[in-house]
N, C-alpha and C positions, 0 to 999 in steps of 0.2 A: 435446588439444582437449576441450572440454566435450561432454557428451552432448546438451545442448539445442542447437537450431538458432540460428545468429546470421545475421541479414540486415543488410546496409548499404544505406541508401537514398541517392539523389542528388537527390530532388525530392519535392514534396508528393504528386504523383501516385503516385510509387513507394511512399511511406508508406501512402497510402490503399489501394493495391492489396493490401497485406499485411494490413490490418486490416478490410477490407470483407468480412467473413464472414457478416454478418447476426446479429441478436440475436433468436433465436426461442424464448425461454423459458429456464427454468433449466438444462435439460439441455445445450443447445447454446450457451449464451451464453458470451462471452469477457469477461475483465477485463483492465484495462490499468493500468500504473504507469509514470509518467514520472520520470526521474532525470537531474539536470543533469550528471552525470559517468558515462560508460559503464562505468567501473571499479567503481562502487559496487555492493555486494552487496544482496541482498534480505533485509535484517535489520531488526528493529524497534529503536526508539530505546533501549529499556531494555538491550539487549545491548551498547550502545556505551560502557558504563562500564568503565574500565580495571581496576577492582577485581573485576569479575565474571568468574570463571574456571570456576565449577561451577554446576550446577543449584540446589544449595542456596543459594549466594550470590545467584543470580538471584531466587529466590522470597523470600528474606529481604529483599532490596532492594525488591521489589514490595510486600510487606506494609508496610514502613516508609513508602513513598511513598503508598500508599493511606490509611494511618492519618493521615499528616500532611495530605494534601489534604482528607480528610473533615473533620478538625478545623478546618482553617483556611478552608475554602470557604464555611462556613455563612452569614457575613454577605453574601456576594455572590450567593446563590442565590435565585431567585424562587420556586421550588417545591422541596419536600423530595424528596430522592433516595430511591427505593423500594428499591434493592438495589445490590449491588456492580457489576453490569453497567452500570447507568446511570452510576455513578461512573467506571467505566473509560472509557466513551466520552466522558464530559465531560472527563476528564483528557487523552485523546487530542486532543480538539478544541482544547484550550487549550495544547497543546505540552508536556505532562508526559510523561516516559518511561513507556511501557507495552509490553506484549507484542503490541500491535496493529500491523499494517503496512497502510497505506492503499492501496487500489486504487480504480478507477472503472470503471463500465460504459461510459463514453464515451471513445473513442480520441482525440478532438480535445482533450478536457480533459487527458488524460494527456500528449499532445504539448505542450500549453501548459505544463504543470508542468515537463516536461523542458527545454524551451527557455528558459523564463523564469527557471529556477534555475541555468542554466549560468553558469559564472564567466568574467569578462572580466579581462584584464590592464590595466595602467595606460594602454595605448594604445587601449583599447576593443575589443580583439580577443578572441574566445573562445579559451580555452586548452585545452579538453577537448572530446571528442566527448560528445554526450548520448545517452540511450537510453530506449526505451520497451519495457517487458516486457509480454508478452501471455501470459495464463494461462487455461486451461480450469478453472474451479472445480469443475465436475462430475467431470472426469477426475482432478483432484488429490484430491478427497475420496474418490472411488471407490478410489483406491490406499491412502489413509490408513486407510480402514475396510474394507479387503478382508476378506471372510469374515464380515462382519456384515450386518445387515439394513438396509443403506443404500439409500435410494430415489433418489438422484441430486440434483444441484444444490447450491447453497449452503445453509448451515444457518442457523438462528436461535439466539441465545444460550439460548433456552428449550428447545431440543432436548436430549434426554437425552445424546446423544453429546457435546454441548458442556458442558452444565451439570454433568455428572458427570465428564467426562474432562479438563476444563480449568478447573475451579472455582478462583476466586481465593483461597479460604481452605482449599484441600485440602492434605493431606499431599503433599509433592513426589513421594513414591514412587508415589502413585496417579494422578499426572497423565500424560496421554498424551505420547509422545515428540515427535511431529511436528506441524507447523502444520495448522490446519483453515481452510477458506474459509467465512466467515460473512457474513451480512447485518448491517449496523449498525443500532443503535437511532437513529432519525431524531429526535434531540433538539436539533438545531441547523439553521438555514437553510443553513449551508455543506455539511453532509452531503447535504441534499436537492439543492442546486444542483450539487454535484460528482458526483452519482450515486454516492455513496460506498459502498464495500464494503471488506471487511477480511480479512486472514488473522490468526488468533489463534494465537500460538506456544505450544508445549508446553514441555517441560523441555529439549529439545535446544537447544544454543547455536549450532548450525550455521545458516547462511543457507539460504533456499529453493533458491537455485541450487546450493549445495553438496549439499543433500539430494537434489535431482534428479540431480545428477552421480554419485550413488552408485547409480544404477540397476543392479539385479541384485545389490547388496550388502545384507546384512541384510534380505533379503526385500522390499526396496523396489524395485519395478519399475513405473515410470510408463508409461502408454500413450504412443504417438507423438503429438506435437503438444500435449502438456500445457503446455509452456513454450517460449516463443520470445523471443529478444532482438533488438530492432531498433535498430541503431546509426545515429545522426544525426551525420554529420561536422561538426566545428566550423565549417568553411567555409560551410555552408548554413544554420546556425542563424538568423542574422539575417533571411534571406529568408523562411524558413518561419514565423518568429514574426510577421513583417509580414503574411503571408498569413492567419494565424490571426486576428489582430486585425481585418483587413479583413473576415473572415467572421463577426465578432461574438463570437469567443472571447476575451474580455478579462478583466482583473482584476476589474472590477465584476460581471461575470456569475458568475465562479467564487467570488468572495468578496463575497456580497451584503450588504455593510455599508459603513460609512464608511471602513474601512481599504482595502477593495477599490476604492472610489471614488478615494481618494487615490493608490493605486498606478497606477490607469488614467490619472488626470490627469497624474501625474508622467511617465509613459511618453509621453503625447501631447505634452508640452511639452519632451521631450528630456532629462529627468533620468534618472539611473540608478535602477533599482528593485531 
């Protein structure tokens, strides 16, 4: 059994009772991540390449992706990018593999992501349970930077802890091992609409749930309630998704552009999304 708590809900009310903890500032706030398959791990997209087996291969791939995107994106940019961090968040926004893992401050948005990305079979039945992960960014970072002058809460890319320990052009030997919870650069309407926040991974290839599960090993000991997994059974996904749409949590709200409008309209007229 994993060290993190796993809760299974049977209704919208059951879900809300688990996430209704209040968002009272950086120290006590919670972040949420929805995933369409409860078996998926908390790992960023760049880790999912079959050829990446070591930290050196990870950072080599990142450098190649950054260089290629920087060179090829120029004709499409309205404004010049000032630094690597802006480039990284732009890449994440448009689906390029990065060391960033998306989270949100809004539990309803996370639930929508989980339910709307759940896979159906040819009969229109959901084939997997979905899941929403709940994390305390303050407790996570408190553990990662134990023994240092950490003041609590999520960090900014400009903080020395991040800019020095997770730099995109750093020698891999100098990069921190474990992920850090950071606030994103709000350079797109989607990040703003989705209340987006992120975990930036270091040189470890382990997922966040695997790292958490090593509590007590390698001097990693997370406080209680740092990470929680909420499982949404396949049988109630359709009902919960209808409830969310009725409450105004729709594609057009989460994706405030023409793509979001198209998804919402397709869903309303009975097309698969």
